[in-house]
N, C-alpha and C positions, 0 to 999 in steps of 0.2 A: 418169297412172299407172293401170294396170289394177287393178281391185278384187281383192284377195286376202284371203279370209276368215281366213287365219291371222294376217296382220299388221294387218288393218283391223277386226278384231272388237273392239267395245266391251264390256268386261266390267263388269258391275254391281258396285258396292262394297257393295250391300245384302245382308243375309242372304237367301239364296234361299228359305228355307221360312218366313219370318216375314211375318205379315200386318200391314203398316204402316197399316192402317185400323182396327186394334183399339185399344180403350181403352188408354191408357198415356201416360207422359211421355217426351218426346224432347228431347235437347240438340242444337240445330242450329247449325252454323257455315256461313255463306255468305261467300265471298271475292270481292273485286273482281277484274276481269280483270287479269292480269299483276301482281297484288298492288299495284296503284297506290293511293296514299293519296287517295281521292276523297271521303271523308266528313268530313275535318277533321283536327285535330292533337291528340295526347295531350301535355298540358303540365302539369307539376307534379302528376301523378297524376289529372288530370281530362281529360275529353274536351271539346274546343272544337269543336262541330259547325259545319260550313259548311252551305250550303243543301241540298246533296245528303245530308248526314248528318241534317239535320232531316226531310227527306222520307223517308229510310230509317226513321227512328224513328216518324214519323207513320203510315207504311204498316204497320209492325209492329203498332202499337196498333189498327189497323183490322181485323186478321185476324178477330177474333170476329164482326164485323159480316157478313163474307162466309162464315164458317164457324162458325155458332153453337154447334157441338159442341166448339169449341176454347176452352180457357182458357189465358191467358198467365201466365207466371211471370217470373223474372228475364230481363233483356235488356240488352244494351249495343251501342252502335255504336262501333266502333274505326276508326282511320284507313283501313284497307284490308279490313275484314271486319266481320261482325256475329255476335254470339252470342246465342242465346235459347233458352228452354225453353218448349215448348208441351205441353199435355196434351189428348189426345183423350178426350172424355167423352160417350159416347153413351148410357150407362145412366141409371138413375133419378137425378134431381136433388133438391135440397132444396125445390124449389117444388111437390113432391108430384105431378109428372107421372110417369106410368108410362113405362117404356121404350118401349112401343108408341106412346103419345101423343107422346113426344119424337121417335121415329123418323118418325112421320107428319108432324110439324111440320118436321123437318129436310128430309125429302124434298120437301115443298112449297116450302121456301125454296131448296133446292139441286137442283132437278130437273135431272138429266143431268150433275151434276158428280161428280167422284171425291172420296172422303173420306179419302184417304191422306196421309201426311206429305209425299210427293212432290208431290201436288196443291196442298197448302197452301204449300209453299216455292215452287213454280212460280207460283202466284197472287201471292205476295208479290213475287217478282222481277219479274213482269210489271207489277205496280202501280207499283213504284219506277221501272222503265224508262219507262213511259208518262209519269209526272210529270216525269222528268228529260229526256224526249225523246231519250234515247240509251241504248244498252246499256252497262252497266258491270260486269256479272257474269261470273264464270267459268262454265263449262259445268255443273258439278255442285255438290254441297254435301256437307258431312259431317253425319252424324247419329250419335247414341249413344242407345241405348235405355236409359232410366233404370230400374234394376231395384228400387231400394229407397230408403227415406228417407235413409240414410247417403250413398248415391250422389247423390241430389238435393241434399242439403245441401252436399256437396263441390263440386258443379257451381255451385250458387248462389254460394258463396264465390269460386270461380274467376271467375265473371262479374263480380261486384261489384268484385273486386280487379284485374281486367284492365287498366284504365287506369293503375293504380299500377305494374303490372308490364310495361308496354308494351315497354320496352327488353329485357326478358328473354323476351318472348313468341316462340314459335316462328314466328309469322307476321311478326314484325318484321324478322328478319335478311334476308329475301328482298327487301326494298325498298331496301336500302342500295346 
């Protein structure tokens, strides 16, 4: 097939004028390719992770080691996707480091790497893929910019209750 920019153009689902490297909290959803249940099973409101699910969970927990400016919040591995909240925090911290000191430290630790939500998700997906020795992810991911505490609390509740609500989940019906 000959390339046609009208039908082969990939449109970004991100906000065009938003800086995804700026400080803030983000709700992330990453799905398995073809919505296959590769991470385990939701049974009686709890997730029973298989080896792939345990690797997905472990890699998520490792994100701050690779991106020290990222703090993790709620997270869950579901049968065919993951949900998590990350917070990019490059400004002053409680350890009394100035933003400039933190920035210099981060630049030394992450020389040449991007500090965007996309880079963080890409790194996570690559880590899981390498440990599993196979690609399991769909091409993209969903994100939601968390705007306030009410929004964050609603998302935390959604993540915590996701295994309980698995059969009602919008990502569940696609695997039947």
